[in-house]
TORTOR-850555 format. One record per residue (C-alpha): x, y, z; residue in three letters. Coordinates in steps of 0.05 Angstrom, whole numbers, padded with zeros to 5 digits, always signed. Each point is the difference from the previous one (the first is absolute). Layout:
! residues N
XYZALA/...
***
This chain:
! residues 210
-01937+00531+01471UNK/-00036+00064-00024UNK/-00059-00020-00044UNK/+00022+00032-00068UNK/+00059+00039-00025UNK/-00002+00068-00039UNK/+00056+00018-00047UNK/+00023+00068-00017UNK/+00014-00005-00076UNK/+00051+00054-00023UNK/+00072-00028+00022UNK/-00032-00061+00034UNK/-00030-00039-00053UNK/+00018+00047-00061UNK/+00062+00038-00010UNK/-00017+00075-00006UNK/+00061+00044-00027UNK/-00034+00067-00026UNK/+00070+00023-00024UNK/-00006-00058-00060UNK/-00064+00032-00023UNK/+00025+00072+00008UNK/+00068-00013-00039UNK/-00039-00034-00061UNK/-00027+00067-00011UNK/+00055+00052+00018UNK/+00065-00046+00010UNK/+00030-00023+00065UNK/+00038+00064+00021UNK/-00061+00043-00001UNK/-00039-00054+00030UNK/+00041-00004+00060UNK/+00001+00077+00003UNK/-00071+00005+00007UNK/-00012-00058+00049UNK/+00064+00037+00044UNK/-00040+00070-00014UNK/+00007+00045+00057UNK/-00063+00042-00025UNK/-00044-00059-00013UNK/-00020-00063+00047UNK/-00013-00056-00057UNK/-00026-00049+00060UNK/-00047+00052+00027UNK/-00026+00016-00072UNK/-00008-00070-00015UNK/-00042-00012+00067UNK/-00054+00051-00022UNK/-00011-00041-00062UNK/+00004-00072+00042UNK/-00054+00036+00048UNK/-00048+00013-00063UNK/+00023+00064-00040UNK/-00011-00007-00073UNK/+00072-00004-00033UNK/-00025+00050-00049UNK/-00006+00044+00059UNK/+00069-00017+00031UNK/+00037+00011-00063UNK/-00034+00069-00015UNK/+00018+00021+00069UNK/+00068-00016-00015UNK/+00002+00043-00066UNK/-00040+00060+00036UNK/+00049-00003+00069UNK/+00069-00030-00028UNK/-00003+00003-00073UNK/+00077-00022-00004UNK/-00021-00067+00026UNK/-00068-00007-00047UNK/+00040-00044-00050UNK/+00028-00049+00056UNK/-00067-00007+00033UNK/-00031-00006-00065UNK/+00051-00056-00017UNK/-00013-00042+00063UNK/-00067-00008-00022UNK/+00008-00013-00067UNK/+00045-00054+00012UNK/-00028-00025+00064UNK/+00009-00077-00021UNK/+00071+00013+00006UNK/+00008+00012+00070UNK/-00028-00069+00014UNK/+00029-00066+00018UNK/-00004-00063+00047UNK/+00031+00000+00066UNK/+00044-00068+00006UNK/-00030-00051+00040UNK/-00067+00028+00028UNK/-00046-00035-00057UNK/+00029-00065+00023UNK/-00029+00019+00075UNK/-00070+00023-00024UNK/-00003-00069-00040UNK/+00011-00041+00056UNK/-00046+00042+00044UNK/-00050-00005-00054UNK/+00007-00080-00007UNK/-00004-00002+00076UNK/-00066+00032-00002UNK/+00017+00065+00036UNK/-00041+00062-00014UNK/+00042+00047-00039UNK/-00014+00076-00013UNK/+00039+00059-00028UNK/-00002+00071+00027UNK/+00038+00046-00048UNK/+00009+00071-00009UNK/-00007+00007-00073UNK/-00036+00036-00047UNK/-00065-00034-00027UNK/+00019+00031-00070UNK/+00063-00037-00001UNK/-00008-00062+00039UNK/-00061-00031-00039UNK/+00033+00013-00075UNK/+00071-00013+00025UNK/+00008-00048+00060UNK/-00066-00041+00007UNK/+00001-00046-00060UNK/+00082+00003-00009UNK/+00021-00036+00073UNK/-00025-00066+00005UNK/+00010+00003+00072UNK/-00056+00047+00011UNK/-00048-00045-00024UNK/+00010-00041+00061UNK/-00020+00054+00045UNK/-00077-00003+00023UNK/-00005+00071-00007UNK/+00039+00063-00011UNK/-00015+00070+00034UNK/+00027+00053-00055UNK/+00007+00074+00043UNK/-00014+00031-00068UNK/-00068-00039-00006UNK/-00020+00009+00076UNK/+00029+00071+00007UNK/+00039-00009+00064UNK/+00082-00025-00001UNK/+00037-00027+00051UNK/+00018+00023+00058UNK/-00069+00025+00009UNK/-00037-00049+00046UNK/-00060-00002-00039UNK/+00040-00044-00053UNK/+00016-00052+00045UNK/-00070-00003+00025UNK/-00028-00012-00072UNK/+00044-00056-00011UNK/-00018-00029+00069UNK/-00072+00002-00024UNK/+00017-00031-00065UNK/+00034-00052+00037UNK/-00058-00011+00052UNK/+00038-00004+00059UNK/+00028+00054+00052UNK/+00060+00036-00017UNK/+00037-00036+00065UNK/-00006-00070-00041UNK/+00032+00032-00063UNK/+00080-00008-00013UNK/+00016+00061-00043UNK/+00062+00007-00042UNK/+00029+00064-00026UNK/+00069+00028-00014UNK/-00017+00067+00021UNK/+00012+00013+00072UNK/-00049+00052+00010UNK/-00055-00046-00026UNK/+00025-00053+00045UNK/-00006+00041+00067UNK/-00067+00028-00028UNK/-00025-00077-00005UNK/+00031-00025+00060UNK/-00032+00066+00042UNK/-00069-00030-00026UNK/+00018-00074+00029UNK/+00022-00031-00062UNK/+00064-00051+00003UNK/+00040+00050-00045UNK/+00066-00029-00034UNK/+00046+00051-00034UNK/+00018-00032-00062UNK/+00081-00008-00012UNK/+00008-00062-00047UNK/-00045-00060-00019UNK/+00045-00049+00040UNK/-00007+00045+00060UNK/-00078-00004-00009UNK/+00001-00069-00008UNK/+00029-00013+00066UNK/-00045+00054+00036UNK/-00061-00035-00026UNK/+00024-00070+00017UNK/+00014+00029+00076UNK/-00076+00019-00004UNK/-00022-00072-00013UNK/-00013+00004-00074UNK/+00027-00067-00034UNK/+00052+00027-00053UNK/+00057-00038-00026UNK/+00068+00017+00026UNK/+00008+00036-00075UNK/+00072+00001-00040UNK/+00064-00003+00037UNK/+00023+00070+00009UNK/+00067-00024-00022UNK/-00026-00024-00067UNK/
***
């Protein structure tokens, strides 16, 4: 059984739907057009802020290089809390692991400008994590190997004694290459079984037919 469990946050513990934030400012149709645009990569742009670039610089870049998407980019920032919710079932797993005394950590690609004001105090499950490594704060984001090394340093155990859970396949592959026991998250029920298979004492959870 691994010594500690490391959770990604977005779409593992916290549901993240950027379209909802963008739509709050420019409408549903425009939000989807922005996310599907051929001339702008929202995820790549967002990753730069997750890696430590200030949001003011990120939005200013869009105004300079893609002015027709400037209002859409600003809408995401202005209405960011609307993008967040809870992923069903995973908080229960965290609570059970915490009650069993298992060391728990978070490793998230998230701008520190948005994490601390809008997530850290909003989601009770985050309070059960011993530490959260926020990429925007440490200025390095997954799948960069250094991000995983930082969380191992906080855990105080080697990488190969950590189980890591993420919904992003590239991050899982990077973690596995470093020796971590990496689990691709596809849902809470599946995760519960995968952790039970590794020796963690979790309940069977709610019936899937319930």
